[in-house]
C-alpha positions as CSV (number, residue, x, y, z in Angstrom):
1,M,-21.8,-79.2,-47.5
2,T,-23.7,-79.9,-50.6
3,S,-26.5,-77.0,-50.0
4,N,-26.2,-74.0,-52.4
5,K,-26.5,-71.6,-49.4
6,K,-23.4,-69.9,-47.7
7,S,-22.4,-72.3,-44.6
8,L,-21.1,-70.9,-41.6
9,A,-19.9,-73.0,-38.5
10,I,-20.7,-71.1,-35.0
11,L,-18.1,-72.3,-32.5
12,P,-19.0,-71.4,-29.0
13,D,-17.7,-71.5,-25.6
14,F,-17.9,-74.7,-23.6
15,R,-21.2,-74.0,-21.6
16,E,-19.8,-75.9,-18.6
17,E,-17.4,-72.5,-18.6
18,G,-20.4,-70.3,-17.7
19,W,-20.1,-67.3,-19.7
20,P,-23.5,-66.3,-20.6
21,S,-22.9,-63.2,-22.6
22,M,-20.3,-65.3,-24.6
23,D,-23.2,-68.0,-25.0
24,L,-25.9,-65.3,-26.1
25,V,-23.9,-63.8,-28.8
26,A,-23.6,-67.2,-30.3
27,D,-27.2,-68.2,-29.8
28,K,-28.3,-65.1,-31.2
29,L,-26.2,-65.4,-34.5
30,L,-27.4,-68.9,-34.9
31,E,-31.2,-67.8,-34.6
32,C,-31.0,-64.7,-36.5
33,L,-28.7,-65.1,-39.3
34,P,-31.1,-67.5,-41.5
35,L,-33.8,-64.9,-41.0
36,H,-31.9,-61.5,-41.2
37,G,-28.5,-62.5,-43.1
38,E,-29.3,-60.9,-46.4
39,G,-29.0,-64.0,-48.2
40,D,-29.4,-67.8,-47.7
41,W,-27.5,-69.0,-45.0
42,Q,-27.0,-72.6,-43.6
43,V,-25.7,-72.1,-40.0
44,E,-24.5,-74.9,-37.5
45,M,-23.3,-74.8,-34.1
46,R,-20.3,-77.0,-33.8
47,C,-18.6,-77.9,-30.4
48,P,-17.2,-80.9,-29.1
49,D,-18.6,-82.5,-25.6
50,F,-16.7,-81.3,-22.7
51,V,-14.5,-84.0,-21.3
52,R,-14.0,-84.3,-17.4
53,R,-11.0,-85.9,-16.3
54,F,-9.0,-83.9,-13.6
55,S,-12.4,-82.8,-12.0
56,R,-13.1,-86.4,-11.5
57,I,-10.7,-86.9,-8.8
58,P,-12.7,-87.5,-5.4
59,F,-11.1,-84.8,-3.4
60,Q,-13.1,-81.6,-2.5
61,R,-10.0,-79.5,-2.0
62,F,-8.7,-80.4,-5.8
63,K,-12.0,-79.5,-7.4
64,H,-11.4,-76.0,-8.4
65,H,-7.9,-77.0,-9.7
66,G,-9.4,-80.1,-11.6
67,F,-11.9,-78.1,-13.2
68,N,-9.1,-75.7,-14.5
69,G,-7.1,-78.5,-15.7
70,D,-10.3,-79.8,-17.6
71,R,-10.7,-76.5,-19.1
72,I,-7.1,-76.3,-20.3
73,L,-7.3,-79.8,-21.6
74,N,-10.6,-78.9,-23.5
75,R,-9.9,-75.6,-24.9
76,Y,-6.2,-76.1,-26.0
77,L,-6.1,-79.7,-26.9
78,L,-9.7,-81.1,-27.9
79,Y,-11.4,-78.3,-29.3
80,P,-8.7,-77.6,-31.6
81,R,-8.5,-81.3,-33.0
82,F,-12.5,-81.2,-33.2
83,V,-12.3,-77.8,-35.5
84,A,-9.5,-79.3,-37.7
85,R,-11.6,-81.8,-38.6
86,L,-14.3,-79.2,-39.9
87,K,-11.9,-77.0,-42.2
88,K,-13.4,-78.4,-45.5
89,D,-16.9,-78.4,-44.4
90,F,-18.1,-74.9,-44.1
91,D,-17.6,-71.7,-46.3
92,F,-17.0,-69.6,-43.2
93,Y,-16.4,-69.9,-39.5
94,Y,-17.2,-67.8,-36.4
95,V,-15.4,-68.0,-33.2
96,A,-17.8,-66.5,-30.8
97,D,-15.4,-65.6,-28.0
98,H,-12.1,-64.0,-28.5
99,S,-10.3,-66.0,-25.6
100,Y,-11.0,-68.9,-28.2
101,A,-9.1,-67.6,-30.7
102,H,-6.4,-70.1,-30.7
103,L,-9.1,-72.1,-32.8
104,V,-8.2,-69.8,-35.8
105,H,-4.8,-71.9,-36.2
106,S,-6.6,-75.1,-36.7
107,L,-9.1,-73.4,-39.4
108,P,-8.8,-71.6,-42.7
109,A,-8.0,-68.2,-41.3
110,K,-8.9,-66.4,-44.5
111,K,-12.5,-67.7,-43.9
112,T,-12.8,-67.2,-40.2
113,G,-14.1,-64.3,-37.9
114,V,-13.8,-63.7,-34.2
115,Y,-16.0,-61.8,-31.9
116,C,-13.9,-59.7,-29.5
117,H,-15.8,-58.8,-26.4
118,D,-12.9,-57.1,-24.6
119,L,-9.1,-57.2,-23.8
120,D,-9.2,-58.9,-20.6
121,A,-7.4,-62.0,-21.9
122,F,-4.3,-60.0,-23.0
123,R,-3.9,-57.8,-20.0
124,C,-0.9,-59.8,-18.8
125,L,0.6,-58.8,-22.1
126,T,-0.7,-55.2,-22.5
127,R,-0.6,-54.4,-18.9
128,P,1.7,-56.8,-17.0
129,E,2.2,-54.5,-14.1
130,V,-1.6,-54.6,-13.3
131,E,-1.7,-58.3,-14.2
132,P,1.4,-60.2,-13.7
133,R,1.3,-63.6,-14.8
134,P,3.5,-66.7,-15.4
135,W,5.7,-67.3,-18.4
136,W,3.5,-70.3,-19.2
137,F,0.3,-68.1,-18.8
138,K,1.7,-65.4,-21.3
139,K,2.5,-67.9,-23.7
140,M,-0.8,-69.1,-23.8
141,S,-2.1,-65.6,-24.1
142,R,0.1,-64.9,-26.9
143,R,-1.0,-68.1,-28.9
144,I,-4.7,-66.7,-28.4
145,L,-3.6,-63.4,-29.5
146,A,-1.8,-64.7,-32.7
147,G,-5.1,-66.6,-33.5
148,L,-7.1,-63.3,-33.3
149,Q,-4.6,-61.3,-35.5
150,S,-4.7,-63.8,-38.1
151,A,-8.4,-64.1,-38.5
152,A,-10.0,-62.6,-41.7
153,V,-12.1,-60.3,-39.6
154,V,-12.7,-59.2,-36.1
155,F,-15.9,-58.0,-34.5
156,Y,-15.9,-56.0,-31.5
157,S,-18.5,-54.6,-29.0
158,T,-18.0,-51.1,-28.3
159,K,-16.1,-48.1,-29.5
160,A,-14.2,-48.1,-26.3
161,V,-12.8,-51.9,-27.0
162,H,-11.8,-50.5,-30.4
163,A,-9.9,-47.8,-28.8
164,D,-7.7,-50.1,-26.8
165,M,-7.2,-52.2,-29.6
166,L,-5.8,-49.4,-31.4
167,R,-3.8,-48.0,-28.2
168,F,-2.1,-51.3,-27.6
169,R,-1.5,-52.0,-31.5
170,L,-3.0,-55.5,-31.0
171,L,-5.0,-55.8,-34.5
172,D,-4.9,-54.4,-38.0
173,P,-7.7,-51.8,-38.2
174,A,-8.7,-52.7,-41.5
175,K,-10.0,-56.1,-40.1
176,L,-11.9,-54.7,-37.3
177,I,-15.9,-54.3,-37.5
178,H,-18.2,-52.6,-34.9
179,A,-20.9,-55.1,-33.9
180,P,-22.6,-54.1,-30.9
181,Y,-24.9,-56.4,-28.9
182,G,-28.5,-56.3,-29.1
183,V,-31.3,-56.6,-26.7
184,D,-33.8,-59.3,-27.1
185,E,-37.5,-58.3,-27.6
186,A,-38.4,-60.2,-24.6
187,F,-36.9,-57.4,-22.5
188,S,-39.7,-54.8,-22.4
189,V,-42.1,-53.0,-19.9
190,A,-44.2,-55.2,-17.6
191,R,-47.8,-55.7,-18.4
192,S,-50.0,-54.0,-15.6
193,D,-51.5,-57.3,-14.6
194,A,-48.4,-59.4,-14.4
195,D,-47.7,-61.2,-11.3
196,T,-44.5,-61.0,-9.2
197,A,-42.6,-64.3,-9.4
198,T,-42.3,-66.3,-6.2
199,E,-38.7,-65.8,-6.1
200,L,-39.1,-62.0,-6.1
201,R,-42.0,-61.8,-3.5
202,R,-39.7,-61.6,-0.4
203,L,-38.5,-58.0,-2.0
204,S,-42.1,-56.7,-3.1
205,N,-42.9,-54.6,-0.1
206,A,-39.5,-52.5,0.1
207,P,-37.1,-50.7,-2.1
208,W,-34.3,-53.1,-3.5
209,L,-31.3,-53.2,-5.6
210,L,-30.2,-55.6,-8.3
211,H,-26.9,-56.8,-9.5
212,V,-27.0,-59.2,-12.5
213,G,-23.6,-61.1,-13.5
214,A,-20.5,-62.6,-12.2
215,T,-18.5,-62.3,-8.9
216,I,-14.9,-61.9,-10.4
217,P,-12.8,-59.2,-9.5
218,R,-13.6,-56.8,-12.1
219,K,-17.4,-56.7,-11.2
220,R,-16.3,-55.0,-7.9
221,I,-18.7,-56.9,-5.6
222,D,-16.9,-55.2,-2.7
223,I,-18.0,-51.7,-4.0
224,L,-21.6,-53.2,-4.2
225,L,-22.0,-54.7,-0.8
226,K,-20.1,-51.4,0.7
227,V,-22.7,-49.0,-0.9
228,F,-25.6,-51.3,0.0
229,A,-24.4,-51.3,3.7
230,V,-24.1,-47.5,3.7
231,A,-27.3,-47.1,2.0
232,R,-29.2,-49.1,4.4
233,V,-28.4,-46.6,7.1
234,R,-30.4,-44.1,5.2
235,F,-33.0,-46.8,4.2
236,P,-33.1,-49.7,6.6
237,N,-35.8,-51.5,4.8
238,L,-33.7,-51.5,1.6
239,Q,-32.8,-55.1,0.0
240,L,-30.2,-56.3,-2.4
241,C,-31.0,-59.2,-4.9
242,K,-28.0,-60.8,-6.5
243,I,-28.2,-62.9,-9.7
244,G,-25.6,-64.8,-11.1
245,S,-22.3,-66.5,-9.8
246,A,-22.3,-67.6,-6.1
247,W,-20.4,-65.0,-3.7
248,T,-16.7,-65.7,-3.1
249,A,-15.2,-66.5,0.4
250,D,-14.2,-62.9,0.6
251,Q,-17.6,-61.4,-0.5
252,A,-19.4,-63.9,1.9
253,L,-17.1,-62.5,4.7
254,Q,-17.8,-59.0,4.0
255,I,-21.7,-59.8,3.9
256,M,-21.3,-61.4,7.4
257,R,-19.0,-58.7,8.8
258,D,-21.6,-55.9,7.9
259,D,-24.6,-58.0,9.0
260,L,-26.2,-58.1,5.5
261,E,-27.6,-61.6,5.2
262,R,-31.2,-61.0,6.1
263,S,-31.3,-58.1,3.7
264,I,-30.1,-60.1,0.8
265,V,-31.7,-62.3,-1.7
266,H,-29.4,-64.4,-3.9
267,L,-31.1,-66.2,-6.9
268,G,-27.9,-67.8,-8.6
269,K,-28.5,-68.4,-12.3
270,V,-32.3,-67.9,-13.6
271,S,-34.4,-68.3,-16.4
272,Q,-35.0,-65.2,-18.8
273,T,-38.5,-64.7,-17.6
274,L,-37.3,-64.3,-13.8
275,L,-34.4,-62.2,-14.9
276,I,-37.0,-59.9,-16.9
277,D,-39.3,-59.7,-14.0
278,A,-36.5,-58.7,-11.7
279,Y,-35.4,-56.0,-14.0
280,R,-39.0,-54.5,-14.1
281,R,-39.5,-54.5,-10.6
282,T,-36.2,-53.3,-9.0
283,S,-35.6,-49.9,-7.7
284,A,-32.2,-49.7,-9.3
285,V,-30.0,-52.0,-11.2
286,M,-26.1,-51.6,-10.0
287,V,-23.4,-52.1,-12.4
288,T,-20.3,-51.5,-10.1
289,S,-17.5,-53.0,-12.5
290,D,-14.1,-51.3,-13.1
291,A,-14.0,-52.7,-16.5
292,E,-16.4,-54.3,-19.0
293,G,-16.3,-54.9,-22.7
294,F,-20.3,-53.9,-23.1
295,G,-22.4,-54.2,-19.9
296,L,-25.3,-56.2,-21.3
297,P,-27.1,-55.9,-18.0
298,L,-27.2,-52.1,-18.3
299,I,-29.0,-52.2,-21.7
300,E,-31.3,-55.2,-20.8
301,A,-32.5,-53.2,-17.6
302,M,-33.1,-50.1,-19.5
303,A,-35.3,-51.9,-22.1
304,C,-37.4,-53.2,-19.3
305,G,-37.5,-49.7,-17.8
306,A,-35.2,-50.0,-14.7
307,P,-33.2,-47.2,-13.5
308,V,-29.3,-48.1,-13.6
309,I,-26.6,-46.7,-11.6
310,A,-23.3,-47.7,-13.2
311,S,-19.5,-47.1,-12.8
312,D,-18.3,-44.0,-14.6
313,L,-16.3,-45.8,-17.4
314,D,-16.3,-44.7,-21.0
315,V,-17.5,-48.1,-22.1
316,L,-20.7,-47.8,-19.9
317,R,-21.3,-44.3,-20.9
318,E,-21.0,-45.4,-24.5
319,I,-23.8,-47.9,-23.8
320,G,-26.0,-46.0,-21.4
321,G,-25.6,-42.7,-22.8
322,S,-27.6,-39.9,-20.9
323,S,-30.2,-42.5,-19.8
324,A,-28.2,-44.0,-17.2
325,N,-26.7,-42.5,-13.7
326,Y,-23.1,-42.9,-13.1
327,A,-20.8,-42.7,-10.1
328,P,-17.0,-43.0,-9.9
329,V,-15.9,-46.9,-9.2
330,G,-14.3,-46.1,-5.8
331,D,-16.6,-43.0,-4.8
332,I,-18.9,-44.7,-2.1
333,D,-20.6,-41.4,-1.1
334,A,-21.2,-40.6,-4.9
335,W,-22.7,-44.1,-5.3
336,V,-25.2,-43.8,-2.2
337,D,-26.3,-40.6,-3.1
338,L,-27.3,-41.8,-6.4
339,V,-29.0,-44.8,-4.6
340,S,-31.0,-42.2,-2.5
341,R,-32.0,-40.3,-5.3
342,V,-33.3,-43.1,-7.3
343,V,-35.3,-44.7,-4.4
344,S,-36.7,-41.3,-3.5
345,S,-37.8,-41.0,-7.2
346,D,-35.7,-37.7,-7.7
347,P,-37.5,-35.9,-10.9
348,T,-34.3,-34.5,-12.0
349,L,-32.7,-38.2,-13.0
350,P,-33.2,-39.8,-16.5
351,T,-36.8,-40.7,-17.2
352,R,-38.2,-44.1,-17.9
353,E,-39.1,-42.8,-21.4
354,G,-35.6,-41.8,-22.0
355,R,-34.4,-45.3,-21.1
356,L,-37.0,-47.2,-23.2
357,A,-36.1,-44.8,-26.3
358,W,-32.2,-45.2,-26.0
359,S,-32.3,-49.2,-25.5
360,S,-34.4,-49.5,-28.6
361,K,-31.4,-48.6,-30.6
362,F,-29.8,-52.0,-30.0
363,S,-30.9,-54.6,-32.2
364,W,-29.5,-58.3,-32.5
365,T,-31.1,-58.0,-36.3
366,E,-28.6,-55.2,-36.8
367,H,-25.9,-57.1,-35.1
368,T,-26.5,-60.1,-37.3
369,R,-26.6,-58.1,-40.8
370,I,-23.5,-56.5,-39.8
371,I,-21.6,-60.0,-39.5
372,A,-23.1,-61.3,-42.4
373,Y,-22.3,-58.4,-44.6
374,A,-18.6,-58.9,-43.5
375,Y,-18.5,-62.4,-44.1
376,K,-20.0,-61.8,-47.7
377,N,-17.4,-59.7,-48.4
378,L,-14.3,-61.9,-47.6
379,R,-12.5,-63.0,-50.6
């Protein structure tokens, strides 16, 4: 680079893997750093093309395994080779997802930072009794962790993640910097004259719940569906909208068994505009996870004025404060009671004004300033 500006290479996830929170953190830094980085910055997103080899095998039953094979090939062979060729091109490097921290081995570690969203990637090492894995998987996780440990700075999302880092003695506390996510300014209360999006019109004449995100095990979609099934006994016209990943086979079976198909709208991946419209119009956003690194839908929903019912986890209480509603993860009765109270507009629950005030504390501008200051102070 010949510019006098400080240069930063942002190394994102492969978009093909479908991790929207990780993508968002990379995109927001790319957007905001030149504007709010307290100095002149030249920022570039650098990522190799995702090469498909194993997933080209023309047998449907091998499709899932083929994609996983491609993930391993691209993550652990092609991406490190790619970044090794960049090691003299930038002043600093930013790995946007801790599960890609093995890239630090191919970079000047003293000039590289990593954003750590959660500790899921290391659970097979920190809690092997909860997540047993084969030796080769553990070896891969150790290499990722070693890359994270060798980085000059590690940004983290919440105090709860920080506490776990210290509890398991994974990282040098002196390297850790708290850089919470922000909320895009587009996530705001609705205009009074705004039309309902076409995809949501089926839901407009009844109360409805919303879940946003993946269908991986820690999201506890089984609890979401169970709560919905029981709540429908009290509110027969209650509906559920799911935005995000497709149902797993077990989840689809649960939906069929409880005869929920006619009361569910599954929209898959949607535009930001439609997501915001859904947040603005839902009766309540459900966050049923048993583990989270941050819980972005919680704060986005609150910024749009939506009531939130979340699992009673330290990390979600940190993000939602006193403006969200909480229920123990497996306590179906407690969840259903909160759904009933929200749908019935119980005046003793947190207010819309409180949700808007709390969510305004989360800023991508501040997130960017924290990261820029950390790089500025690297020696």
